[in-house]
C-alpha positions in Angstrom: 68.5 27.1 -4.6 66.6 28.5 -7.1 63.1 27.8 -8.1 63.0 26.1 -11.4 60.5 27.8 -13.7 57.6 25.7 -14.6 57.3 24.4 -18.3 54.6 26.0 -20.2 52.6 22.5 -21.0 52.4 22.0 -17.4 50.4 25.1 -16.4 48.2 24.9 -19.3 47.4 21.1 -18.3 46.8 22.2 -14.3 44.3 25.3 -15.5 42.5 22.9 -17.7 42.4 20.3 -15.0 41.4 22.9 -12.5 38.7 24.4 -14.8 37.3 21.3 -15.9 36.8 20.4 -11.7 35.2 23.5 -11.0 32.8 23.0 -14.0 32.0 19.6 -12.6 31.3 20.7 -9.1 29.2 23.2 -10.3 27.4 20.8 -12.5 26.6 18.8 -9.3 25.5 21.2 -7.2 23.2 22.7 -9.7 21.9 19.1 -10.7 21.4 18.4 -6.9 19.5 21.7 -6.7 17.1 21.0 -9.2 16.3 17.7 -7.9 15.9 18.8 -4.5 13.2 21.2 -5.9 11.3 18.5 -7.5 11.1 16.1 -4.4 9.4 19.0 -2.3 11.5 18.7 1.1 8.9 19.9 3.2 6.5 17.2 2.0 8.9 14.5 2.5 9.8 15.8 5.9 5.9 15.6 7.0 5.6 12.1 5.5 8.8 10.7 7.5 7.5 12.4 10.5 4.2 11.2 10.3 5.6 7.7 9.7 7.6 7.6 12.6 4.7 8.5 14.8 2.7 5.9 13.4 5.7 3.2 13.8 6.0 4.5 17.6 2.4 3.3 18.3 3.4 -0.3 18.3 3.1 -1.9 21.5 6.2 -3.9 22.8 5.1 -7.0 22.6 4.7 -6.4 18.6 7.9 -5.3 17.9 9.3 -7.1 14.7 11.9 -9.7 15.5 14.8 -10.1 13.1 14.4 -13.9 12.0 18.4 -15.3 11.4 17.0 -18.4 9.6 15.9 -15.9 6.7 
């Protein structure tokens, strides 16, 4: 069974879709990288650690209880 030759338009279409996909992926990672640099992850991590340490100081009788009526 011989392999059929792919029509030229299918090759061009597949190539265009591949290039578009790579462009979108590259753009996504670039945007994510720039946004993370704006947020300054170290300061966010320090804030979250300090918040969790403050939350752990709550005594067991003062734990918030979910109210099903709300």
